[in-house]
TIKOLDREN-427703 format. One record per residue: x, y, z of N, C-alpha, C, O in turn; residue in three letters. Coordinates in steps of 0.05 Angstrom, whole numbers, plus 32768, in hexadecimal, padded with zeros to 4 digits. Atoms other than C-alpha are relative to their C-alpha. Example, Ala and Ser with C-alpha at 12.3 -4.5 7.8 and 13.67 -1.06 7.14 Angstrom:
REM TIKOLDREN-427703
80127FE8800080F67FA6809C80128018800080278018800DALA/7FF07FE87FFF81117FEB808F7FF18016800E7FFB802C8012SER/
***
This chain:
REM TIKOLDREN-427703
80027FF4801B84DE8745889D80037FEB7FEC80177FDC7FECUNK/80008015801384CE87188863801280057FE8801B7FF27FDBUNK/7FF07FFA801884F5873D882D801D7FFF800780257FFE801EUNK/7FE380007FFC8540873D882380098019800D7FFC802E800BUNK/7FF67FE77FF3856A876E884B800B80137FEA8010800B7FD4UNK/7FF27FED8011858587AD882C801E7FFA800180287FF08014UNK/7FE38005800285CD87A88815800F801B7FFD8007802C7FEEUNK/7FEF7FE88001860287DE8821801C7FF77FF980287FE68007UNK/7FE58008800A864387D887FA801380178004800E802E7FFDUNK/7FEC7FEC7FF8868187FD8812801A7FFB7FF180257FE57FF2UNK/7FE78002801086BE880A87E6801980018012801880078029UNK/7FE67FFE7FF38707880787F8801080197FF98005802B7FECUNK/7FEE7FE980058742883787F4800280057FE280037FF37FD2UNK/7FFD7FF6801B8749886087B47FE87FFC7FEE7FE780067FD8UNK/80178007801087058848879C7FE8801280097FEB80248019UNK/80197FF37FF986BD886187A17FE97FED7FFB7FEE7FD67FF5UNK/80178010800486778848879B80007FF47FE47FF47FDF7FDFUNK/7FFF8009801C868588408750800A7FE37FFE80007FD47FECUNK/7FF5801B800386AC87FF875C7FEB7FEA80047FED7FD47FF9UNK/801780137FFD866C87DC87737FEB80057FEB7FDD7FF27FE3UNK/80167FF98013863E8801874380057FF67FE47FF17FF47FD5UNK/7FFB8006801C866087EB87037FF47FE57FF87FEC7FE17FE1UNK/800C801A8008864687A387067FF57FF180187FE07FE48015UNK/800880107FE9863F8785874C7FE58008800A7FD37FF8800DUNK/801A7FF67FF5860787B187677FE97FFD7FEC7FD47FF47FF4UNK/80168004801385DE87B087267FF87FE27FFE7FE07FDC7FFCUNK/8006801C800085E3876487267FED7FF980177FDA7FEA8014UNK/801080057FE985C68762876C7FE4800C7FFE7FD07FFF8005UNK/801A7FF38003858F8793875C7FEE7FF17FEC7FD67FEF7FF0UNK/8010800F8013857A876A87207FF37FE7800C7FE07FDC8002UNK/800B80187FF2856D873187517FEF800880187FE97FF88029UNK/80137FF77FED8541875B877D800A800C801A7FFA8013802CUNK/7FF57FF47FE78570877687B28000801E7FFE8005802A7FE9UNK/7FFD7FE37FFD856F87BE87CA801D8005800880267FFC801DUNK/7FE37FFD7FFC85B787D587C58007801E80017FFF802D7FEFUNK/7FF47FE57FFF85DA881687DB801E7FFD7FFF802A7FED800EUNK/7FE37FFF80018622882387C78009801B800B800380308000UNK/7FFA7FE87FF18641885587F6801B800C7FF7802F7FFD7FF4UNK/7FE77FF180038676888A87E580088008801C7FFA80188029UNK/7FF67FF87FE6869E889188258007801E7FFF800C80297FEAUNK/7FF97FE3800086AD88D9883C801A80057FF1802E7FF67FF3UNK/7FE87FF9800F86DF88FA880D80037FF17FE680167FF67FD7UNK/7FFE8011801886D288C887D57FEB80077FEB7FD680147FF1UNK/80137FFC801686AF88CA8792800B80127FEA7FFD80167FD6UNK/7FF47FEF801486DE88F8876B801B7FF57FF7802E7FF58007UNK/7FE7800D8009871488D58741801780147FFF8013802C7FFCUNK/7FE87FF08005875B88EE873D801280038019800B7FF9802EUNK/7FEC7FFF7FEB879888FF87687FFB80158016800A80168029UNK/80047FEB7FEC877A893A878F7FFD7FF3801C7FEF7FE08020UNK/8000800A7FE58785892F87D97FE48004800D7FD680178007UNK/80197FFE7FF287498923880680058007801D801C80048026UNK/7FFB7FF97FE4873F8939884E800D7FE98011800D7FD28008UNK/7FF180127FEE8765891888887FEB7FEF800F7FE77FF18027UNK/801680107FF5872C88E68892800A7FE7800E801E7FDB8005UNK/7FF880177FF1873088AD88C47FEE7FE87FF97FD97FEC7FEDUNK/8011801880038715886688C27FE7800480107FD17FFA8008UNK/80187FFA7FF086E5887D88F97FED80117FF07FD4800D7FF2UNK/80127FF0801186CA88B288C97FF27FEE7FEC7FDA7FF27FE7UNK/800D8012801386BE887C88967FEC7FEE800D7FD67FEA8002UNK/801380117FF1869D884E88C97FE7800F80077FD180058007UNK/80187FF07FF98670888788DF7FED80027FE87FD580007FEBUNK/80117FFD80188658888F88977FF17FE67FFA7FDA7FE67FF2UNK/800D801A8005864A884488917FE97FFC80147FD37FF3800DUNK/801580037FEC8624884388D37FE880127FFA7FD180097FFCUNK/80167FEE800685FB888088BE7FEF7FF57FE97FD77FF67FE9UNK/800F800C801685E8885D887D7FF07FE880097FD97FE48000UNK/800F80177FF685D4881E88A27FE8800A80107FD27FFF800DUNK/80167FF67FEF85AA884688D37FEA800E7FF07FD480117FFAUNK/80157FF480118586886A889A7FEE7FEB7FF37FD87FF27FEAUNK/80108015800D856D882888807FE67FFA800F7FE67FFA8028UNK/801980067FF285248818888E7FFE7FE4800B7FEB7FDD8019UNK/8001801C7FF7853587CF889A801C7FF58004802F80048004UNK/7FE6800D7FFC856D879D88A6801380057FE9800A80077FD2UNK/7FEB7FFA801385AE87A9888280167FEB8001801F7FE38017UNK/7FE7800F800385E6877C8869801480137FF4800F801E7FDEUNK/7FEB7FEF800A862687A4886080177FF07FF7801F7FDC8005UNK/7FE8800E80098661878D8837801580167FF9800F80297FEBUNK/7FEA7FED800586A487B2883680177FF37FF3801F7FDD7FF9UNK/7FE9800A800F86DE87A988068019800E800A801A8027800DUNK/7FE67FF67FFA872687B1881C7FFF801380187FF8800B802EUNK/80027FED7FEB872A87F188467FE38002800A7FDE80068022UNK/801C80007FF886DE87F188457FF97FE980137FE97FEC8025UNK/800480177FEE86E087AC8866800C8006801B80017FFD8030UNK/7FF47FF87FE6870E87C9889C7FEC8012800F7FE8800F8027UNK/80147FEF7FF386DA87FF88A97FE87FF080097FDD7FF6801EUNK/801880117FF986A287CB88A980067FF1801A7FF47FED802AUNK/7FFA800E7FE686C787A688E17FFC801380187FF3800A802DUNK/80067FEC7FEB86C387E6890A7FE2800280047FD88005801BUNK/801D7FFE7FFF867987EA88F97FF57FE8800F7FE37FEB801FUNK/800980187FF3866F87A2890F80038002801F7FF17FFA802EUNK/7FFB7FFD7FE3868D87B389537FEC8014800D7FE780138025UNK/80137FEC7FF6865C87EE895A7FE47FF580027FD380008011UNK/8019800E7FFE862187BF89507FE780117FFA7FD68013800BUNK/80197FF1800785EE87EB892B7FE87FED80027FE97FD57FFCUNK/801780117FF985A887D2893D7FF67FF07FE97FEE7FD97FECUNK/800C800E8016859387BF88F780157FF37FED800F7FEC7FD6UNK/7FEC800E801085D487A088DF7FFB7FE280027FFB7FD68017UNK/8009801C800185C1875A88C880177FED7FF980157FD57FFFUNK/7FE9801080088603874188AC801680117FF4801080287FECUNK/7FE97FF1800A86488757889580117FEF7FEE80187FD97FF5UNK/7FEE800D801286728744885A801B800F7FFE801C80277FFDUNK/7FE57FF5800286BE874F8857800C7FF57FE680127FDE7FE4UNK/7FF88008801B86D5874E880F801D80097FFB802280217FF8UNK/7FE37FF980038721874B880680078016801480148029800EUNK/7FFE7FEC7FEC872187718847801B8002800D80297FEE800FUNK/7FE87FFC7FEE875B878F886E7FFB7FF080197FE57FF18024UNK/800480117FE88766875F88A87FFF8011801A80088027801AUNK/80027FF17FE78757877488F0801A8007800C801C801A801CUNK/7FE67FF97FF587A187738900800D80187FF2802280217FFAUNK/7FF67FE8800E87AC87AC88CE800F7FF97FE780107FE27FDEUNK/7FF58003801B87D387B7888F801F80007FFF802B80087FECUNK/7FE380028000881B87AB88A4800A7FEF7FE9801E7FF47FDDUNK/7FF880128016881E877388718001800E7FE6801280097FD5UNK/80007FF18019880C87A38839801980127FFF802580147FEAUNK/7FE87FEE7FFF884387D3884F80197FF07FF9802A7FF97FE9UNK/7FE9801080058876879B884E80017FF87FE280167FF77FD6UNK/80028008801D885E87848809800980187FEE801880147FDCUNK/7FFA7FE98011886387CA87EC801D80098003802980117FF0UNK/7FE47FFA7FFD88A787D7880A80127FEE7FEF80277FF67FE6UNK/7FF18013801088BF879987E67FFA80047FE2800D80037FD1UNK/80087FFF801D889887A087A48003801B7FF3800A801D7FDCUNK/80007FE5800B889587EC879C800C801480147FFE8026801CUNK/7FF47FF07FEB88C6880C87CC8000801E7FFA7FFB802E800CUNK/7FFF7FE4800788CD884E87A67FE5800D80037FE280238010UNK/801B7FF57FFE8882885A879F7FF78001801D7FEA80158025UNK/800A80007FE48875884687E7800E80168011800180248020UNK/7FF27FEB7FF188AB887388047FF8801C7FF77FF6802E8008UNK/800B7FE68009889288AC87D97FE58006800D7FDF801C8014UNK/801A7FFD7FF2884D88A087F680048008801D7FF6801A8026UNK/7FFC7FFA7FE3886888A1883D800A801C80048001802A8016UNK/7FF47FE67FFC889088E188347FEE80177FF77FF1802E8000UNK/80137FEB800A8858890788107FE47FFD800C7FD4800F8007UNK/801B80067FF6881C88E988357FEC7FFF7FE97FD580077FEDUNK/801080008018880088DE87F07FFC7FE37FF6800E7FD87FE9UNK/8004801C800787E1889987E57FFA7FFC7FE37FFA7FE57FD9UNK/80058003801C87D088A8879D80197FF67FF180187FEB7FDBUNK/7FE7800A800C881A8898878E7FFE7FE27FFA800C7FD97FE8UNK/8002801E80038807884E87957FEE7FF87FE97FEF7FE07FE1UNK/80138007801587D18850875F800280137FE87FF080147FD7UNK/7FFE7FEB801487EB8886873180037FF67FE37FFF80057FD0UNK/7FFD800B801B87F8885886F67FEC7FE97FFC7FE47FDB800FUNK/80128017800787CB882686D2800D7FE680077FFF7FD48011UNK/7FF280197FFA87FF87F086DB80007FFA801D7FFD7FE38025UNK/800180047FE3880187FB87267FE57FF680097FE27FE58019UNK/801B80087FF987B687F6872A7FFA7FE37FF77FEE7FD48006UNK/8004801B800987B687B68701800D7FEC801380017FD8801BUNK/7FF280127FEE87EA8796872E7FF37FFE801C7FF47FE98028UNK/800B80007FE587C787AA876E7FE47FF480017FDD7FE68015UNK/801D80057FFD877E879D875D7FF57FE97FEE7FE07FDE7FF5UNK/800D801280138774876D872280127FE97FF7802B7FEB7FF8UNK/7FF18016800D8788872B8704800780087FE47FFC801B7FD9UNK/7FF87FFA801B87AA872B86C17FEB7FFA7FEB7FED80027FD4UNK/801580088012876B870F86A27FED80177FF97FDF80167FE5UNK/80137FEA80058744875186A8800980107FE7802180187FE6UNK/7FF97FF28018874387738664800C801C80068003802A8018UNK/7FF37FE67FFB877187B1865F7FEC801780007FEF802A800FUNK/80137FEA8001873687DE864D7FF18003801A7FEB80198022UNK/800D7FFE7FE7871387CC868D801280098016800A801A8027UNK/7FEC7FF67FED875287D686B68003801E7FFE8003802C8012UNK/7FFC7FE48005875A881A86967FE88010800B7FEB80258018UNK/80187FF17FF78712882F86A57FFF8001801E7FF78015802AUNK/800180017FE28717881986EE80178012800B8013801F801FUNK/7FEA7FF07FF6875B883A86F67FF9801E7FFF8000802D8012UNK/80067FE480038741887D86DD7FEC800A80157FEA8022801AUNK/80147FF97FEC870B887C8713800D8002801C8000800B802FUNK/7FF380007FE6873E8876874C8005801D800A8006802F7FFAUNK/7FFB7FE67FF4874B88AF877C80147FFE8017801E7FE8801DUNK/7FEE80007FE9877888C387B67FF27FF580187FD97FF18018UNK/800B800B7FE8876E88A787FB800C800E80198022801A8017UNK/7FF77FF27FE7877488C2884280187FF1800D80177FD98012UNK/7FE8800C7FF387B988B688607FF97FFA801D80057FE78028UNK/800880067FE4879988B988A57FF37FE580017FF87FD58014UNK/800D801B8000876E887D889380147FEA7FFD80127FD58009UNK/7FEB8014800287AC8858887D800E7FFC801B80137FE58022UNK/7FF380027FE587CD886788C17FEE7FF180137FF77FE18024UNK/8012800F7FEF878E884E88E380017FE27FFB80017FD2800DUNK/7FFF801C80078791880D88BD801B7FF48007801D7FDB800AUNK/7FE6800A7FF987DB880788CC80027FFB801E800C7FE68026UNK/7FFD80057FE487D7881089177FEF801280127FEB800B802AUNK/800D7FED7FEE87AE884B89317FE47FF880097FDB8000801EUNK/801D80067FFA8767882E892F7FF97FE57FF57FE97FE37FE3UNK/8006801B8009876587E389277FE57FF7800B7FDC80008020UNK/801A800A7FF7872287BE892C80037FF1801B80187FE98023UNK/8001800F7FE7870D879C896C7FED7FE87FFD7FD57FEA8004UNK/80128017800586F2875789597FF27FF680187FDC7FEB8016UNK/800D80097FE886E3874789A17FE6800E80077FD780048017UNK/80187FF17FFC86AC877B89A07FEA7FF97FEC7FD380037FEFUNK/8013800780158689875C89647FEE7FE9800A7FF87FD68016UNK/801380157FF8864B8732897280067FE77FF180057FE67FD8UNK/7FF98019800E865F86EA89637FE87FF57FEF7FED7FE67FDCUNK/8017800A800E861886DD894B7FFA800F7FE67FEA80077FD6UNK/80047FF18018861B87128915800B7FF07FE880227FE97FE7UNK/7FF6800F8018861F86ED88D1801680107FF2801480287FEEUNK/7FE97FF3800D866086FB88AD80087FEF7FE780067FD77FE7UNK/7FF8800C801A867986EC8866801B800B7FF9801E80247FF5UNK/7FE47FF7800486C486EF8859800B7FF37FE7800D7FDA7FE6UNK/7FF6800B801A86E286E78813801880107FF7801C80277FFFUNK/7FE97FF3800C872186F787ED80087FF37FE67FFC7FDF7FDEUNK/7FF7800A801A874786EA87AD801B7FF28003802D7FFB8012UNK/7FE780107FFE877E86B687A3801880107FF6802E800A7FFEUNK/7FEA7FF0800C87A786E9877B8004801B800D8013802C8003UNK/7FFF7FE67FF2879E872387AB801C8003800C80247FF3801CUNK/7FE67FFA7FF587E2874287BB7FFE80148017801180198026UNK/80037FED7FEA87C5877687EB7FF87FF1801A80067FF4802EUNK/800880117FEA87A08747881A7FFD7FE37FF67FE87FDB7FEFUNK/8000801A800C87B4870288037FF17FEB80117FE87FF18027UNK/801180147FF2879086C1881780067FFC801D7FF37FFA802DUNK/7FFC80047FE387B386B8885A7FF4801680117FEA80118027UNK/800D7FEA7FF2879986FD886F7FE27FFC80027FD680008017UNK/801D80058001875286EC88597FF97FE980137FE57FEB8022UNK/800680177FEF875486A9887C80038007801E7FF47FFE802FUNK/7FFC7FF77FE4876F86C988BC7FE9801280097FDF800F8020UNK/80177FEF7FFA873786FD88BA7FE87FEF80057FD97FF38018UNK/801780127FFD870386C688B180027FF2801B7FEE7FEF8029UNK/7FFD800E7FE6871F86A088ED7FFB801380177FEE800B802BUNK/80057FEC7FEB871E86DF89177FE3800380067FDB8006801DUNK/801D7FFC7FFD86D486E6890B7FF07FE680007FD77FE77FFFUNK/800E801A7FFB86C4869C89127FF17FF57FE97FDD7FE77FECUNK/800D800B801886B1868D88CA80157FF47FEE802D7FF67FF2UNK/7FEE800C801486CE8668888F800280137FE87FED80197FDCUNK/7FFD7FEE801686EB8696885A80007FF17FE580047FD87FE5UNK/7FFE800C801B86E88689880F801480107FEF801480287FEFUNK/7FED7FF480118720869687DF7FF97FF97FE37FF57FE17FDCUNK/80088004801C870F869F879580197FFD7FEF802A800F7FEEUNK/7FE880048011874386818766800080137FE87FEB80197FDDUNK/7FFE7FF08018875D86AC872E7FF7801D80027FF7802C7FEEUNK/800A7FE57FFB874486ED874D8014800F8012802080048023UNK/7FEF7FEE7FF0876B872887697FEF801080147FDA8007801DUNK/800B7FF17FE98759875F879A7FE3800A7FFB7FD28008800DUNK/801A7FF48005871D878087797FEC7FEB7FF67FE67FE87FDFUNK/80128016800786EC8746877C7FE680097FF27FDA7FF97FE5UNK/80187FF7800C86B287718766800380097FE37FF0800E7FD5UNK/7FFB7FF7801B86D48784872480117FED7FF080107FEE7FD7UNK/7FEE8012800E8705874D87137FF07FEA7FF17FD87FE67FF6UNK/800C8016800D86F6871386E57FF77FEB801580077FE48026UNK/800B80127FEC86C986E4870D7FEE800D80147FE480008027UNK/80107FF17FEC86A2871A87327FE47FF480037FD87FF68018UNK/801B800A7FFF866086F887207FFD7FEA80157FE97FE88023UNK/800180157FEB867186BC874C8000800B801C7FF28001802DUNK/80007FF37FE6868086EA87867FE5800B80067FDB8008801CUNK/801B7FF57FFC863D870D877C7FEC7FEA80067FDB7FED8017UNK/801280167FFB861986CB877880037FF5801C7FEF7FEF802AUNK/7FFB800B7FE5863986B287B87FF7801380167FEC800B802AUNK/80097FEB7FED862B86F487DC7FE17FFF80027FD67FFF8018UNK/801E8001800085E186F087C87FF77FE7800D7FE37FE7801CUNK/800880197FF385DD86A787DD80048002801E7FF47FF7802DUNK/7FFC7FFD7FE385FB86B888217FEA8011800D7FE0800A8022UNK/80167FEF7FF585C986F0882B7FE67FF180037FD77FF58016UNK/8019800F7FFF859186C0881C7FFE7FED80177FE87FE4801EUNK/800080117FE985A6869688577FFA800E801A7FF68001802FUNK/80017FF17FE885A086CE88897FE38001800A7FD080017FFBUNK/801A7FFB7FF4856686D688B97FF7801C7FF88007802E7FF5UNK/800B7FE7800A8538870E88A47FFA801380177FE780238016UNK/80037FEC7FEA853F873488E6801D80078008802F7FF78004UNK/7FE57FF87FF8857B875C8900800A7FEF80167FFC7FE38026UNK/7FF4800E7FE985AD873C892E80127FEA7FF7801D7FDC8008UNK/
***
């Protein structure tokens, strides 16, 4: 196939397709890429309302279905929890999967590090989350969202707009990422092109996590200075988009 592959962008916990659609996906489309931004099951409605007891496998099923609907090769990129799901998709080896990007992704060993960080930084909110099975407790304030997702350079109006779009998340998916359903890197095709990036200021999956994920999949990760967890929305997102597009341009135009 002589044209560029289709791009599928997968959001992380508490987010939806909107996080890619606000600037990252339009930037790619302006440069000729066909881009789909997927709302995972239970996502797309902002606010604290609880969503069904969905699993990471449910999310991976939705990503695989979107890949298989594509008429041609697909490059999929997943952010955070979405990257965790993409790792499961990589192990399933959909026939037309051409490459996979892990953007500030949860590492294959799971999110124990996040739990330890939250127990230290926000013990009351985290314990309230555990006892109520309500993950919205962790993003219920604008200040919490700022600290988790963005550098201090992002203008307050943008932080506010992004915070208002957040929603609840499946507690089952959190348990899967903690221990119940970890990825199996050994089942991933070593020849599948992979792109692994993170932010230097990320407190959820900090640089050591990103670098360990990159090593696991046999690639060199990139850490963006001055950027926090939400690389597609934080100050500097254009550089991430440019690098993603440049990486895609290096791929063979056939699946595999």
